[in-house]
Residue, then its C-alpha position, 0 to 999 in steps of 0.5 A: x729335360x730327361x733327354x738332356x739328362x740322359x745325354x749328360x750321363x752317357x757323356x759322364x761315362x764317356x768322360x770316365x772311360x776316355x780318361x781311363x783309356x788314355x791313362x791304361x795306354x800312358x801306363x802301358x806304354x811307358x812301362x814297356x820304355x826302357x829308357x827314363x829319357x824317353x818315358x818322360x818324353x811320352x808323358x810330356x807329349x801326351x800332356x801337351x796334346x791332351x791339354x795344350x791342344x784344347x783351345x784349338x780343338x775347342x775352336x774347331x768344334x765351335x766353328x763347326x757346331x753343326x758337324x756331328x763328327x766330332x765324337x766320331x773322329x775322337x773315337x777314332x783317335x782313341x781307338x788307334x791309340x788303344x789298339x797300339x797299346x793293346x798289341x805291344x807295338x809300343x815296344x817301338x819307340x816311334x810306334x809308342x809316340x804314334x799311339x800317345x799322339x792318338x790318345x792325346x788328340x782323341x782325349x783332347x777332342x773329346x773333352x771339348x765336344x762333351x763340354x760344348x754338347x752339355x753347355x749348349x743342350x742344357x743351356x748352361x745348366x751348372x748342375x749338368x756341367x759339374x756331373x760332366x766334369x766330375x768323373x774323369x778323375x775316377x777314370x784316371x785312377x782306374x786307368x793308372x791304378x789297375x792298367x792291364x790289356x784286359x782292362x784297356x779291352x773293356x774300357x775301349x769296348x764300352x767307350x765305343x758302345x756308349x758312343x754309338x748310343x749317344x750318337x743314335x739318340x742325339x739325333x732325337x732331341x728337339x734342340x740339338x747344338x746346331x738348332x740352338x744357334x742361329x745364323x747371326x749367333x754363329x757369326x757372332x761366335x766368329x767374331x773377335x773377343x772384346x777386352x772386358x770378356x778376355x780380362x774375366x776370362x783371364x782371371x777365371x784362367x788364373x783361378x784354375x792354374x792356381x787350383x792345379x799348382x796348389x794341389x801338385x806342390x804342397x808336400x802334404x797334400x801329394x805326399x798324403x794321397x800318394x802314400x794312402x796305400x792301395x789302389x782301392x784307397x786312391x779310388x776312394x780319394x777320386x770319388x771324393x774329388x768327383x763328389x766335389x765336382x758334382x756338388x758344386x754344380x747343385x750347390x750353386x743352383x741353390x746358393x749362387x755361383x759366385x757365393x759357392x765359388x767364393x766360399x769353397x775357395x776361401x774354406x779350401x784355403x782355410x783348411x789347407x793351411x791345417x793340413x800339416x796338422x791331420x791327413x783329414x784336412x788334405x781329404x777336406x781340402x781336396x772336396x772344397x777346392x773341387x766344389x769351385x771347378x764347375x762354378x769357374x765353367x759356368x762363369x766362363x761360358x756366361x762371359x763368353x757366349x757361343x764359344x763353349x768349346x774354346x772356353x773348355x779348352x782354355x780352362x784345360x790348357x792352364x791346368x798344364x802350366x800350373x801343374x808343371x810349376x807346381x811339380x818343379x817346386x814341390x821339393x823346393x823348400x824356399x818355395x814352400x816357405x813363401x807359399x804358405x804365407x802367400x795363401x794365408x794372406x790371400x785368405x785374410x785380405x779376401x775375408x776382409x773385402x768381403x766384410x767391407x761389402x766389396x763384391x766386385x770380381x775386378x777388385x777381389x781378383x785385383x787382390x789376389x794378383x797384387x798379393x802375388x806380385x808383392x807378398x812373394x818378392x817381400x817375403x823372399x827379400x826378408x828370407x834372403x837377406x834375413x831381415x829381423x828389424x822391426x823397423x825395416x820390416x814395417x818399411x817394407x810394408x809401407x812400399x807394399x801398401x803404396x804399390x797395392x794402392x796404386x793397383x787398386x786405383x787402376x781398377x776402381x778409379x778412386x785414390x781414397x777407396x784404393x789407399x783404404x783397401x790397401x792400408x787395411x788389408x796389409x795391416x790386417x794381414x801383418x797383424x795376424x802374422x805378428x800374432x801367429x809368430x808370437x804364439x808359435x815362437 
């Protein structure tokens, strides 16, 4: 156990340094690019490589788990990319693009290697997984806030030194990832996934993408953080994010993974709705929503065993579309007007389902999905056509009840219970919305 904790600590520090090196390199490169178009192209290229390729690099790590060179290759890529940034070769656009490609691929490969190593050697210990994923936010903040050739040199030298220590002592472990897997297990890891794990994993990916979308799209959350002043304040915010991710693993070990995940998401949604009233709610929201991060990783690796690299890669990949959609909609007032009632509805209906002793993940996930596909079009229709007649609004709500009833029926195969859930959930959220509007007006 001490060896596993030691390597988890080393890989966590490496995670911080890798993200710091990539952020430093990205800042130093884009600052030397004169054209805004080229600078945006560099950023998009890095994001696509660092996040979008992780399922591919994760799959490669899974099929070569007895190959110890994954980390070595990642370090070589990162070292090459950082050298281009250090020696100002990045003034040339093609050289800059080459450096960013190396950094993006190195980042992608390291994350899936580290995630798989920690998950396998700790036997999916959620505490270890939470500690490993927690430190990246601090590295990104240090890299973006204090980027300089000196900091880049310190980061890369420390990165190489810790990598050597990890690789040297990893050979002394009695159970390496390659020793844990039997030939039968390795053969199983190469078989196609069955429909049930795919559906379960898709739900977890939706949660992760939603987390990314909300944190970027909401002006209150974004503006408050970016207007807090000095880079040191930004470091403090990143420490709050790190604390939430690390605490999620330990809390889950004590109170159960599903319980902590659901409670943290529901509480973060509730506190998020109060963000416009005080800046402190923004920080609390950040803390609460990040508690769920190790939970989704743990549940995904348990649902799809012996594919830890692929799982880590898929969950990282969906951060990118969530972020991009949030970025595109952050200045759209219509989107903001639709997002808040959607979150409030999901929160209220999830609480009601739990109060009715519904614990099945299929039903709770269906509730979220159904709300997205019914609540948003409903409110968009009301806003577009300025529907104010109570009779028309009730008729629209009845259509929503029927649509959600059909959706629940597909999941639970019981018309009576499906109608009960749809009717009670929509009636409850509609009533609360009316009361809120009454007090606001």
